[in-house]
PAZAPA-4460 file (N, C-alpha, C; in steps of 0.05 Angstrom, whole numbers, plus 32768, in hexadecimal, padded with zeros to 4 digits):
% residues 143
    n_x    n_y    n_z   ca_x   ca_y   ca_z    c_x    c_y    c_z   seq   type   mol
   7D86   8517   7F6B   7D9C   8509   7F78   7DB0   8503   7F6B     1      M     A
   7DC7   8508   7F6F   7DE4   8504   7F60   7DE8   84E3   7F66     2      A     A
   7DF7   84D8   7F52   7DFD   84C2   7F52   7E1A   84BA   7F4D     3      A     A
   7E24   84A4   7F55   7E42   84A1   7F4D   7E41   8485   7F38     4      R     A
   7E51   8484   7F25   7E4F   8470   7F14   7E69   845E   7F15     5      Q     A
   7E65   8448   7F1B   7E7E   8430   7F26   7E88   842E   7F06     6      S     A
   7E9C   8430   7F05   7EAF   8423   7EEB   7EB6   8407   7EEA     7      K     A
   7EB1   83F9   7EFE   7EB9   83E5   7EFC   7E9B   83CD   7EF6     8      K     A
   7E8A   83D2   7F03   7E73   83C3   7F00   7E64   83D1   7EEC     9      A     A
   7E57   83C0   7ED5   7E44   83CA   7EC6   7E31   83B3   7EBD    10      Q     A
   7E20   83BA   7EB8   7E04   83AA   7EB6   7DFD   83A6   7E93    11      Q     A
   7DFE   838E   7E90   7DF9   838A   7E70   7DD9   8384   7E67    12      V     A
   7DD2   8395   7E5C   7DB9   838F   7E4E   7DBA   8387   7E34    13      Q     A
   7DA4   8375   7E2D   7DA2   836D   7E0E   7D8A   837F   7E03    14      S     A
   7D8D   8386   7DEC   7D79   8397   7DDC   7D74   8387   7DC2    15      E     A
   7D61   8384   7DB8   7D58   8378   7D9F   7D52   8390   7D8C    16      E     A
   7D65   838F   7D74   7D67   839D   7D5F   7D5A   8395   7D47    17      V     A
   7D49   839E   7D3E   7D3B   839A   7D24   7D43   83A6   7D0D    18      V     A
   7D50   839D   7CF6   7D56   83AC   7CDE   7D3C   83A7   7CCC    19      D     A
   7D46   83B7   7CB5   7D31   83B6   7C9B   7D2B   839A   7C90    20      Q     A
   7D3C   8386   7C96   7D3B   8370   7C8A   7D29   8359   7CA8    21      N     A
   7D23   8363   7CB8   7D13   8356   7CCA   7D25   8341   7CD9    22      Q     A
   7D3C   8345   7CDA   7D52   8330   7CE8   7D52   8340   7D02    23      T     A
   7D52   832A   7D19   7D52   8336   7D34   7D79   832F   7D3E    24      V     A
   7D81   8345   7D48   7D98   8345   7D4F   7D9A   8347   7D6D    25      E     A
   7DA7   8338   7D82   7DAF   833F   7D99   7DC7   8354   7D99    26      Q     A
   7DC3   836E   7DAA   7DD9   837B   7DA8   7DDC   8385   7DCB    27      V     A
   7DF4   837F   7DD2   7DFB   8386   7DF1   7DFB   83A3   7DF3    28      E     A
   7DEF   83AF   7E07   7DF6   83C9   7E0E   7DFC   83CE   7E2B    29      V     A
   7E13   83DA   7E30   7E1A   83D7   7E48   7E14   83F4   7E54    30      T     A
   7E08   83F7   7E6C   7E01   840D   7E7B   7E11   8409   7E96    31      E     A
   7E18   841E   7E9D   7E2D   8420   7EB9   7E14   841A   7ED0    32      P     A
   7E22   840D   7EE5   7E14   8411   7F00   7E14   8426   7F0B    33      V     A
   7E00   842A   7F18   7DFB   844B   7F26   7DF9   8445   7F3F    34      V     A
   7E06   844E   7F4F   7E08   844E   7F70   7E01   846E   7F79    35      E     A
   7DF3   8468   7F8B   7DEC   8484   7F97   7DF9   8482   7FB7    36      V     A
   7E08   8493   7FBE   7E16   8496   7FD6   7E11   84AD   7FE3    37      V     A
   7E03   84AB   7FF9   7DFF   84C2   8008   7E10   84C7   8020    38      E     A
   7E1C   84DF   8025   7E2A   84E9   8039   7E20   84FD   804B    39      S     A
   7E13   84F9   8069   7E0A   8504   8074   7DEB   850F   8065    40      G     A
   7DE6   852A   8061   7DD5   8532   8052   7DDB   8539   8031    41      S     A
   7DF3   8536   802E   7E00   8540   8015   7E04   8525   8003    42      E     A
   7E03   8526   7FE9   7E0C   8512   7FD9   7E21   8516   7FD2    43      L     A
   7E31   84FE   7FCF   7E4F   8500   7FC1   7E4D   84F9   7FA7    44      V     A
   7E59   8508   7F93   7E5A   8503   7F79   7E75   84F8   7F73    45      Q     A
   7E75   84E4   7F63   7E90   84D0   7F54   7EA1   84DC   7F52    46      S     A
   7EA1   84F0   7F42   7EB4   8500   7F37   7EC9   850B   7F4C    47      E     A
   7EBA   851C   7F61   7ECD   8522   7F72   7EDA   850E   7F87    48      E     A
   7ECF   84FA   7F8B   7ED8   84E4   7F98   7EED   84DA   7F87    49      T     A
   7EED   84D4   7F6D   7EFA   84C6   7F5F   7F16   84DD   7F5C    50      T     A
   7F12   84F3   7F59   7F2A   8507   7F51   7F3B   8506   7F6D    51      Q     A
   7F28   8504   7F84   7F38   8502   7F9F   7F48   84EF   7FA1    52      A     A
   7F42   84D5   7F95   7F50   84BD   7F99   7F67   84C0   7F85    53      D     A
   7F61   84C6   7F6D   7F78   84CB   7F5A   7F8F   84DD   7F68    54      I     A
   7F8A   84F1   7F74   7F9C   8506   7F7C   7FAE   84F7   7F99    55      D     A
   7F9B   84E6   7FA2   7FAF   84D8   7FBC   7FBE   84C6   7FAF    56      K     A
   7FB2   84B3   7F99   7FC9   849E   7F8F   7FDE   84B5   7F84    57      E     A
   7FDB   84C6   7F79   7FF3   84D7   7F6B   8006   84E2   7F82    58      N     A
   7FFA   84E7   7F9B   800C   84F2   7FAA   801B   84DB   7FB7    59      K     A
   8010   84C2   7FBC   801D   84AB   7FC5   8036   84A4   7FB3    60      I     A
   8031   84A4   7F96   8040   849F   7F84   805B   84B4   7F89    61      V     A
   8054   84D1   7F8A   806A   84E2   7F8C   8077   84DE   7FA0    62      D     A
   806C   84D9   7FBB   807B   84D4   7FD2   8093   84C1   7FD1    63      L     A
   8083   84A9   7FC5   8096   8490   7FC4   80B0   8492   7FB4    64      E     A
   80A6   84A0   7F9B   80B9   84AB   7F8A   80D1   84B9   7F98    65      S     A
   80C6   84CF   7FA6   80DA   84E0   7FB9   80EF   84CD   7FC6    66      E     A
   80E0   84BF   7FD5   80ED   84AD   7FE9   8104   8499   7FDD    67      I     A
   80FE   8491   7FC4   8111   847D   7FB4   812E   8496   7FAC    68      V     A
   8126   84AA   7FA5   8138   84BD   7F9C   8148   84C7   7FB3    69      K     A
   813B   84CE   7FCC   814C   84D3   7FE1   815B   84BC   7FEF    70      L     A
   8153   84A1   7FEC   815E   848E   7FF5   8178   8487   7FE4    71      T     A
   8179   848D   7FC8   818C   848C   7FBA   81A8   84A0   7FBD    72      E     A
   8197   84BA   7FC2   81AD   84D2   7FCE   81BC   84C6   7FE4    73      R     A
   81AD   84BE   7FF8   81B9   84B6   8012   81CE   84A3   800E    74      L     A
   81C8   848D   7FFE   81DE   847D   7FF4   81F9   8486   7FEE    75      S     A
   81F3   8499   7FD9   820B   84A5   7FCE   8218   84B5   7FE0    76      D     A
   8209   84C7   7FF1   821A   84D4   8008   8225   84C5   8017    77      L     A
   821D   84AD   8020   8226   8499   8036   8244   8492   8026    78      K     A
   8241   848B   800E   825D   847D   7FFC   826E   8495   8002    79      K     A
   8269   84AE   7FF4   827A   84C6   7FF9   8287   84C6   8013    80      E     A
   8278   84C5   8028   8284   84C8   8047   8298   84B2   804A    81      L     A
   8292   849A   8042   82A4   8483   8043   82BB   8489   8039    82      R     A
   82BF   8496   8022   82D3   8498   800D   82E8   84AB   801A    83      K     A
   82D7   84C1   802C   82E3   84D7   8038   82F0   84D2   8053    84      L     A
   82E8   84BD   8066   82F0   84B7   8079   8303   84A0   807B    85      T     A
   82FF   8491   8061   830C   8475   8062   832B   8479   8062    86      K     A
   833B   846C   8075   8354   846F   807A   8366   8463   805E    87      P     A
   8379   8472   8059   8384   8469   803B   839B   845D   8046    88      T     A
   83AF   8450   802B   83C6   8446   8034   83D8   8458   803A    89      K     A
   83D4   846E   802C   83EE   8483   8032   83EF   848F   804B    90      N     A
   83DE   8489   805E   83DF   8495   807B   83F3   848A   808A    91      D     A
   8400   8475   8087   8417   846C   8094   841A   844E   808D    92      G     A
   842E   8440   809B   8431   8427   8098   841D   8412   80A1    93      P     A
   8419   8401   8095   8403   83EC   80A0   840F   83DD   80B6    94      T     A
   83FC   83D0   80C8   8402   83BF   80DF   841E   83A7   80D5    95      K     A
   8414   839C   80C0   8427   838B   80B0   8443   8394   80B0    96      M     A
   8449   83AD   80A2   8464   83B7   80A1   846E   83BF   80B9    97      E     A
   8462   83CA   80CA   8467   83CE   80E5   8474   83B6   80F6    98      L     A
   8467   839F   80F0   846E   8387   80FE   8488   8380   80F2    99      A     A
   8484   8379   80D7   849E   8374   80C9   84B9   8387   80D3   100      V     A
   84B9   839E   80D6   84C9   83B2   80DC   84D0   83AA   80F7   101      Q     A
   84C2   83A4   810F   84C5   839E   8129   84D2   837F   8127   102      Y     A
   84C9   8372   8115   84DB   8358   8117   84F6   8357   810D   103      W     A
   84FA   8369   80F9   8516   836F   80EE   852C   837A   8103   104      K     A
   851A   838B   810E   852D   8399   8125   852E   8388   813E   105      E     A
   8522   8378   8143   8527   8368   815B   8525   834B   8153   106      N     A
   8535   8341   8144   853A   8323   8137   8549   8313   8150   107      Q     A
   853F   82FA   8155   8546   82E7   8166   8536   82E5   8180   108      G     A
   8521   82F4   817E   850D   82F0   8198   84FF   82D1   818F   109      K     A
   84EE   82CD   81A8   84E3   82B3   81A5   84C4   82BF   8198   110      A     A
   84B7   82A9   818B   84A0   82B1   8180   848D   82BB   8193   111      R     A
   848D   82B3   81AC   847A   82C1   81C5   847A   82DB   81C5   112      K     A
   849A   82E0   81C6   849F   82FC   81CE   8498   8313   81B8   113      E     A
   8497   8307   819C   848E   8319   8188   846E   831B   8185   114      Y     A
   8464   8309   818E   8448   830A   8198   843F   831C   81AC   115      V     A
   844E   831C   81C2   8447   832D   81D6   844F   834A   81C9   116      E     A
   8464   8354   81C1   846B   8368   81B5   8457   8374   819D   117      A     A
   844F   8362   818C   843C   836E   8173   8424   837A   8185   118      F     A
   841A   8370   819D   83FF   8376   81A2   8404   838B   81B4   119      Q     A
   841D   8394   81C4   841E   83A6   81D2   842A   83BF   81C1   120      K     A
   843C   83BB   81AD   8444   83D1   819C   842F   83D9   8184   121      E     A
   8424   83C4   8179   8412   83CB   8162   83F1   83CA   8167   122      L     A
   83ED   83C0   817C   83D3   83BF   8189   83C4   83A7   817B   123      G     A
   83D0   8392   816F   83C6   837A   8168   83B6   8368   817A   124      L     A
   83A5   835B   8171   839B   8347   8189   83AB   8332   8189   125      T     A
   83A8   831B   819B   83B6   8304   819C   83B3   82EF   8185   126      L     A
   839D   82F5   817A   83A0   82E0   815E   83AD   82F0   8149   127      A     A
   83A7   8309   8149   83B6   831A   8132   83D3   831D   8134   128      G     A
   83DD   831F   814E   83F8   831F   8150   8404   8302   8149   129      A     A
   83F7   82E5   814F   8402   82D2   8148   8405   82C9   812B   130      R     A
   83E8   82DB   811D   83EA   82D4   80FE   8400   82E7   80F6   131      T     A
   8406   82FB   8103   8419   830D   80F1   8437   8301   80F3   132      Y     A
   843D   82F6   810B   8455   82EC   810F   845A   82D3   8101   133      I     A
   8446   82C3   80FD   8448   82AB   80EB   844A   82B3   80D0   134      Q     A
   843E   82CB   80C4   8443   82CE   80A9   8464   82DB   80A5   135      I     A
   8469   82EA   80BA   8484   82F7   80B8   8497   82DA   80B5   136      I     A
   8497   82C8   80CB   84AB   82B7   80CA   84A7   82A5   80B6   137      M     A
   8492   829F   80A5   848D   828B   808D   8497   82A0   8076   138      T     A
   8491   82B4   8073   849F   82C4   805A   84C1   82C6   805C   139      K     A
   84CE   82C4   8074   84E7   82CC   8079   84F0   82AE   8080   140      N     A
   84E5   829B   807E   84EF   827E   8081   84FF   8275   809C   141      K     A
   84F5   8283   80B0   84FD   827E   80CC   84F3   8269   80D5   142      V     A
   84FD   8257   80E4   84F3   8242   80F1   84E7   8244   810A   143      A     A
***
């Protein structure tokens, strides 16, 4: 009958050892606890089970490590994509630059007219158009 030894649990026995001077010493001797496991008609040996568990744990660690590496690689690729697709300042004038140019070319209009023009011409929202005209008028000291 094959037996499996548990590494976790051990029984401790005491033995008396007598030396030549007739003194008695207590010595602890550890013996592994032996478990018998039956699987169907076969007996399962601990070495095979233990090796299978170790292989499984190693595979899990390897897969987790691979996931971390792939996640880092994905993050790097996303950053590279953002850099390639991000519009640059060299693509043309900004909305503010266009708004200032429009204001300079059409001075003398009412604030409301600038807001409407910025919305139509530059595609700004109402709040954005109001903000832009306020900034332009403040910088150019227009009352």
